C-alpha positions as CSV (number, residue, x, y, z in Angstrom):
1,M,137.3,112.5,95.0
2,A,137.2,116.6,95.9
3,V,138.3,117.2,100.0
4,E,138.8,121.2,99.4
5,P,135.7,122.9,101.2
6,L,132.8,123.6,98.9
7,T,132.7,127.5,98.6
8,W,130.5,129.4,96.1
9,A,133.5,129.9,94.2
10,R,134.2,126.4,93.5
11,V,130.4,125.4,92.9
12,F,131.2,127.3,89.5
13,T,134.7,126.5,88.8
14,T,134.9,123.1,90.0
15,W,134.8,120.6,87.1
16,I,136.2,117.1,86.6
17,F,136.1,114.1,84.1
18,A,133.9,111.2,84.3
19,P,135.5,108.8,81.4
20,L,132.2,106.2,81.6
21,S,129.2,108.8,81.5
22,V,131.1,111.1,79.2
23,T,131.8,108.6,76.5
24,L,128.0,107.4,76.9
25,I,127.2,110.9,76.3
26,V,129.4,111.9,73.5
27,A,128.8,108.4,71.9
28,A,124.7,109.1,72.3
29,A,124.8,112.6,71.2
30,A,126.6,111.7,67.9
31,A,124.3,108.7,67.1
32,Y,121.2,111.1,67.4
33,L,122.5,113.7,65.6
34,M,123.7,111.2,62.6
35,G,120.1,109.8,62.9
36,V,118.3,113.4,63.0
37,R,120.5,114.1,60.1
38,R,119.6,110.8,57.8
39,V,115.5,111.1,58.9
40,R,115.8,114.7,57.1
41,R,117.0,113.3,54.3
42,V,113.7,112.1,53.2
43,G,111.5,113.7,55.7
44,E,111.2,116.3,58.9
45,W,112.2,115.9,62.3
46,P,111.1,118.5,65.2
47,I,113.8,120.3,66.3
48,G,112.1,120.3,69.7
49,R,112.8,116.9,70.2
50,T,116.4,117.2,69.1
51,M,116.7,120.3,71.8
52,W,115.0,118.0,74.6
53,F,117.5,115.3,74.0
54,L,120.7,117.1,74.4
55,S,119.3,118.9,77.0
56,G,119.1,115.7,78.6
57,L,122.5,114.9,77.9
58,A,124.0,118.5,78.9
59,L,122.1,117.8,82.4
60,W,123.9,114.4,82.6
61,A,127.3,115.7,82.1
62,I,126.4,118.1,84.6
63,C,125.8,115.8,87.3
64,V,128.8,113.9,86.7
65,C,131.5,116.6,85.5
66,S,130.3,120.0,87.6
67,F,130.6,120.3,91.5
68,I,127.9,117.7,91.9
69,G,129.9,114.6,90.8
70,A,133.3,116.4,92.5
71,Y,131.6,116.0,96.1
72,E,129.3,113.1,95.5
73,R,131.3,111.2,97.5
74,V,132.2,113.2,100.1
75,L,128.5,115.2,100.8
76,F,125.3,113.1,100.9
77,T,123.2,116.2,99.7
78,A,125.4,116.3,96.4
79,R,124.9,112.3,96.0
80,A,121.1,113.0,97.1
81,A,120.9,115.7,94.1
82,Q,123.0,113.4,91.6
83,V,120.5,110.3,92.2
84,A,116.9,112.7,91.8
85,L,118.3,114.4,88.5
86,E,119.8,111.1,87.2
87,L,116.8,108.9,87.8
88,T,114.3,111.3,87.0
89,V,115.1,114.8,84.7
90,V,117.5,113.6,82.8
91,P,115.9,110.3,81.0
92,L,112.8,112.7,80.9
93,F,114.5,114.7,79.0
94,L,115.7,111.8,76.8
95,A,112.5,110.5,76.7
96,L,111.1,113.8,75.4
97,G,113.9,113.6,72.4
98,A,111.7,110.0,71.0
99,P,115.1,108.4,70.5
100,V,113.6,105.1,69.7
101,T,110.9,106.6,67.0
102,L,114.2,108.4,65.8
103,L,116.3,104.7,65.3
104,V,113.1,103.2,63.7
105,E,112.4,105.9,60.9
106,A,116.7,105.8,60.4
107,L,117.1,102.4,59.9
108,P,116.7,100.4,56.5
109,P,112.9,99.4,55.7
110,R,113.7,95.7,56.7
111,R,115.7,96.3,59.6
112,R,113.1,98.8,60.6
113,E,110.2,96.2,60.6
114,R,112.2,93.8,62.6
115,L,113.1,96.6,65.4
116,R,108.9,97.4,65.5
117,T,108.3,93.3,65.8
118,A,110.7,93.5,68.6
119,L,109.1,96.2,70.3
120,R,105.8,94.7,70.0
121,G,107.0,91.4,71.3
122,R,106.3,89.7,74.7
123,V,109.6,90.8,76.4
124,S,108.7,94.6,75.7
125,R,105.0,94.2,76.6
126,A,106.2,92.8,80.2
127,L,108.6,95.8,80.7
128,M,106.5,98.5,80.0
129,F,103.4,97.1,82.1
130,P,102.5,100.3,84.2
131,A,103.5,98.1,87.4
132,V,107.0,96.9,86.4
133,S,108.0,100.4,84.5
134,T,106.8,102.0,87.8
135,M,108.9,99.8,90.1
136,M,111.9,100.6,87.6
137,L,111.5,104.5,89.3
138,I,110.3,103.6,92.6
139,A,112.9,100.8,93.6
140,P,116.4,102.1,92.5
141,P,116.5,104.8,95.6
142,W,115.1,102.9,98.3
143,L,117.3,99.9,97.1
144,L,119.9,102.5,97.1
145,Y,119.7,103.7,100.6
146,F,118.5,100.7,102.4
147,T,121.0,98.4,101.0
148,P,124.7,98.0,100.8
149,W,124.9,99.3,97.5
150,Y,124.9,102.6,98.3
151,E,128.3,102.5,100.6
152,S,129.7,100.4,97.9
153,T,129.0,103.3,95.4
154,L,131.0,105.2,97.8
155,R,134.0,103.0,98.4
156,S,134.4,101.5,94.7
157,G,135.2,103.7,92.3
158,V,134.2,101.0,89.5
159,L,130.8,101.2,90.9
160,N,130.6,104.9,91.5
161,A,131.2,105.2,87.7
162,L,128.4,102.4,86.9
163,L,125.6,104.3,89.1
164,P,124.7,107.4,86.9
165,V,124.6,105.0,83.9
166,T,122.4,102.6,85.5
167,L,119.8,105.5,87.5
168,V,119.6,106.7,83.6
169,A,118.6,103.3,82.2
170,F,115.9,103.1,85.0
171,G,114.6,106.1,84.7
172,L,114.0,105.9,80.7
173,L,112.6,102.6,81.4
174,Y,109.5,104.4,83.3
175,F,109.1,107.2,81.0
176,W,109.6,105.4,77.5
177,P,106.2,103.7,78.1
178,R,104.6,106.8,79.9
179,L,105.5,109.5,77.5
180,Q,104.1,106.9,74.8
181,L,106.3,109.1,72.1
182,D,108.0,106.4,71.3
183,P,106.9,102.8,69.8
184,V,105.5,100.5,72.6
185,G,104.4,97.5,73.1
186,R,101.0,98.1,74.5
187,E,99.5,101.6,74.8
188,Y,97.6,102.8,78.2
189,P,95.7,105.9,79.0
190,H,97.3,108.7,79.8
191,L,95.3,108.9,83.1
192,V,97.0,105.9,84.3
193,S,100.1,107.6,84.0
194,M,99.2,110.3,85.8
195,F,97.7,108.2,88.6
196,I,101.1,106.4,88.3
197,T,102.9,110.0,89.3
198,F,100.6,110.6,92.1
199,A,101.9,107.5,93.3
200,E,105.2,108.0,92.6
201,V,105.5,111.7,94.8
202,I,104.0,109.7,97.6
203,F,106.8,107.3,97.4
204,D,109.3,110.3,97.0
205,G,108.2,111.9,99.8
206,A,108.0,108.9,102.1
207,L,112.0,108.6,101.0
208,G,113.1,112.0,101.5
209,I,110.8,111.9,105.5
210,I,112.8,108.7,106.4
211,L,116.4,109.9,105.2
212,M,115.2,113.4,106.7
213,F,114.1,112.9,110.2
214,G,115.0,108.6,110.4
215,H,117.4,107.8,113.3
216,R,119.4,105.8,110.9
217,L,122.6,107.7,109.3
218,I,123.4,106.2,106.1
219,A,126.9,105.0,105.8
220,E,127.9,106.5,108.9
221,S,131.0,105.0,108.7
222,Y,132.3,106.0,105.5
223,Y,131.4,109.5,105.9
224,V,132.8,109.7,109.6
225,G,136.0,107.8,108.2
226,L,136.5,110.8,105.8
227,H,137.2,113.4,109.1
228,R,135.4,116.3,106.8
229,A,135.9,119.3,108.9
230,W,133.9,121.8,107.0
231,G,130.5,121.9,105.8
232,P,127.5,120.2,108.0
233,S,127.6,117.3,109.9
234,P,126.7,113.9,108.6
235,R,123.2,114.3,110.4
236,Q,122.8,117.8,108.8
237,D,124.0,116.4,105.6
238,Q,121.7,113.8,105.3
239,L,118.6,116.3,106.2
240,W,119.7,118.3,103.7
241,G,119.9,115.5,101.2
242,G,116.6,113.9,101.9
243,G,115.2,117.3,101.6
244,A,116.9,117.6,97.9
245,L,116.2,114.1,97.0
246,W,112.4,114.8,97.9
247,V,112.2,118.4,96.2
248,L,113.8,117.7,93.3
249,G,112.0,114.2,92.8
250,D,108.7,116.2,93.0
251,I,109.6,119.3,90.9
252,A,110.4,116.6,88.1
253,G,107.0,115.6,88.3
254,L,106.1,119.2,86.7
255,P,107.1,119.0,83.6
256,F,106.2,115.2,83.1
257,L,102.6,116.0,84.2
258,A,102.8,119.1,81.4
259,A,104.2,116.8,78.6
260,L,101.2,114.3,79.4
261,G,98.9,116.9,79.3
262,V,100.1,118.4,76.0
263,R,100.2,114.5,74.5
264,M,96.3,114.2,75.9
265,F,95.1,117.4,74.0
266,R,96.8,116.4,71.2
267,Q,95.0,112.9,71.5
268,D,91.6,114.6,71.8
269,R,92.2,117.0,68.6
270,R,93.5,113.7,66.5
271,E,90.4,111.6,67.5
272,Q,88.0,114.8,67.0
273,V,89.6,115.1,63.6
274,E,88.9,111.7,62.7
275,I,85.4,111.7,64.1
276,D,84.7,114.9,61.9
277,R,86.3,113.1,59.0
278,R,84.0,109.7,59.2
279,L,80.7,111.5,59.8
280,D,81.3,114.0,56.9
281,A,82.3,110.8,54.4
282,E,78.9,109.2,56.0
283,L,76.8,112.2,55.1
284,A,78.6,112.4,51.2
285,A,77.6,108.6,51.1
286,Q,74.1,109.0,52.4
287,H,73.8,112.1,49.9
288,A,75.2,110.2,46.8
289,A,72.8,106.9,47.6
290,R,69.7,109.4,47.6
291,P,67.9,108.8,44.6
292,A,67.4,112.2,42.5
293,G,64.8,114.5,43.1
294,E,64.2,112.9,46.4
295,P,64.3,116.2,49.0
296,D,67.5,117.0,51.5
297,P,66.8,115.0,54.8
298,G,69.0,117.5,56.7
299,P,66.7,119.0,59.2
300,E,65.7,115.2,60.0
301,M,69.4,114.6,61.2
302,M,69.5,117.5,63.0
303,R,66.9,115.9,65.4
304,P,68.0,115.2,69.1
305,W,69.2,111.7,69.2
306,W,66.5,110.6,71.5
307,E,63.8,111.3,69.4
308,T,65.5,109.0,66.7
309,D,66.3,106.0,68.9
310,P,63.7,103.2,68.5
311,I,63.4,102.6,72.6
312,L,63.4,105.8,73.9
313,S,61.0,107.1,71.0
314,K,58.3,104.1,72.1
315,R,58.4,105.4,75.4
316,Y,57.8,109.0,75.2
317,G,55.6,108.6,72.4
318,R,57.3,110.4,69.6
319,G,58.2,108.3,67.2
320,P,60.2,109.1,63.9
321,R,58.6,111.2,61.5
322,G,57.1,109.3,58.2
């Protein structure tokens, strides 16, 4: 745990080693790249997804190994920034890499089908229900700051090492069903995800305001016991930390909304292409079924739908042309 005053020089030069997180990061990167290599032997894998996933791992490493990780148990602001990034931005980037889809594609056919069956099972559908998955993102920071959990992570090296892993896991359980890039138990309209995002922004803002302007100092005895003679006071530190938690949480919502917008646009394009394909097939079938020599009824098909509707045509006295 760093005790030296945090200066601008130390912001760029302070690095530590976080064994658990670094081990998981390296293992995840190796497994992902091996999966990409296997999938590309028989098909294609978008380079963009690989870059998103590796960027998420890189940001996770920065959170635990840079000055943020070095001062996470000394400054409330450092811990707040770490919590916001590990709960929102890191899992968002990882989810944009579609790791579950990669796993499904890289598995042998029999194991692939078993995994797909499990992803459609009751447990998966329950975890991915909008209300449940939303609580995976909203509840952890409230529980962290308003239960003994927070101070326990400051005093225990084991709990402190487990915290980043826990936050990233909760974030993934939220972004996985919201983005729907990976297989999900049940698909929901993307507009549902947008409404949930706005609700999450409100909860983030409320938490930030309470931390910034509330009368209670979180883990006051711990921070006072550090006898830190430099930097902000515990009250000022919590004020800055609440602001960081609020701002970073809201900023993380912007790329998420952008990703949802892209997904909605692409889905609309696919649906439009499918509708056009069906209409073309129906026209071709009608043309093939028309007896030889019968005139092309093309102009009739171009009439407005309300003229050929049997109810409206009787109501307005414009029946189908014979």
